[in-house]
C-alpha positions in Angstrom: 0.0 0.0 0.0 1.3 3.4 -1.0 1.6 6.1 1.6 -0.7 9.2 1.2 1.0 12.1 -0.4 0.3 15.8 0.2 -2.5 17.1 -1.9 -1.5 20.8 -1.9 1.7 22.8 -1.6 0.3 24.2 1.7 -0.2 20.7 3.1 3.3 19.7 2.0 4.8 22.8 3.7 2.8 22.0 6.8 4.2 18.5 6.9 7.7 19.8 6.6 7.1 22.3 9.4 5.6 19.5 11.6 8.7 17.4 11.0 10.9 20.3 12.0 8.9 20.6 15.2 8.9 16.9 15.8 12.6 16.5 15.6 13.1 19.4 18.0 10.5 17.8 20.3 12.3 14.5 20.2 15.5 16.2 21.2 13.7 18.0 24.1 12.3 14.6 25.3 15.7 13.0 25.2 17.2 15.9 27.3 14.3 15.6 29.8 14.5 11.8 30.1 18.2 11.6 30.3 19.6 14.5 32.4 23.1 13.2 32.0 22.9 13.2 28.2 26.0 14.8 26.8 25.1 14.3 23.1 22.2 13.2 21.1 22.1 9.8 19.4 24.0 10.0 16.1 20.9 9.3 13.9 19.2 12.6 14.9 21.7 15.0 13.3 21.4 13.9 9.7 17.6 13.7 9.9 17.4 17.2 11.5 19.9 18.7 9.0 18.0 17.1 6.1 14.6 18.3 7.2 15.9 21.8 8.0 17.5 22.0 4.5 14.3 21.0 2.8 12.4 23.7 4.8 15.1 26.3 4.1 15.1 25.4 0.4 11.3 25.9 0.4 11.6 29.3 2.0 14.4 30.3 -0.5 12.4 29.1 -3.4 15.1 26.6 -4.4 13.3 23.4 -3.5 12.6 20.9 -6.3 10.7 17.6 -6.2 12.9 14.7 -7.1 12.8 11.0 -8.0 15.3 9.8 -5.4 14.8 9.4 -1.7 16.0 12.2 0.6 19.6 11.4 1.8 18.4 11.1 5.4 15.8 8.4 4.6 18.3 5.5 5.0 19.2 6.8 8.5 15.5 7.3 9.4 14.5 3.8 8.3 17.5 2.2 10.1 16.3 3.8 13.3 12.6 3.5 12.7 11.9 2.2 16.3 13.4 5.4 17.7 11.5 7.9 15.6 7.8 8.3 16.7 7.1 10.4 13.6 8.6 8.1 11.0 5.3 7.9 9.1 5.4 11.7 8.6 8.9 11.5 7.3 7.9 8.7 4.9 5.0 10.7 3.6 7.2 13.7 3.1 9.7 11.6 1.2 6.9 9.9 -0.9 5.6 13.4 -1.9 9.1 14.5 -2.7 9.6 11.5 -5.0 6.2 11.3 -6.6 4.9 14.9 -6.4 1.6 16.2 -5.0 -1.4 13.9 -5.1 -3.6 16.2 -7.1 -7.0 15.1 -8.6 -7.0 15.2 -12.3 -10.8 15.7 -12.6 
């Protein structure tokens, strides 16, 4: 079964903004749960950097849909059990690869 893709640009941007929030929230939760945490798990940085780059590219007007997975997807999938918002990341990636899900009626 295919993942739902964003139907509008606004929805896609909302998903990206939500992912930016979620990665920040995950970091906050880790800091709260593990007070002695000196660094975040290594998988967080490439995902955070990737999502932030997509968002910045959108703001700059340089974002382009592509046919390939985002570079951070391999890391995200490898750490699926540690990412509570993985479905959101997968939907963003699916929309990136296949474009918006627009009705052609």
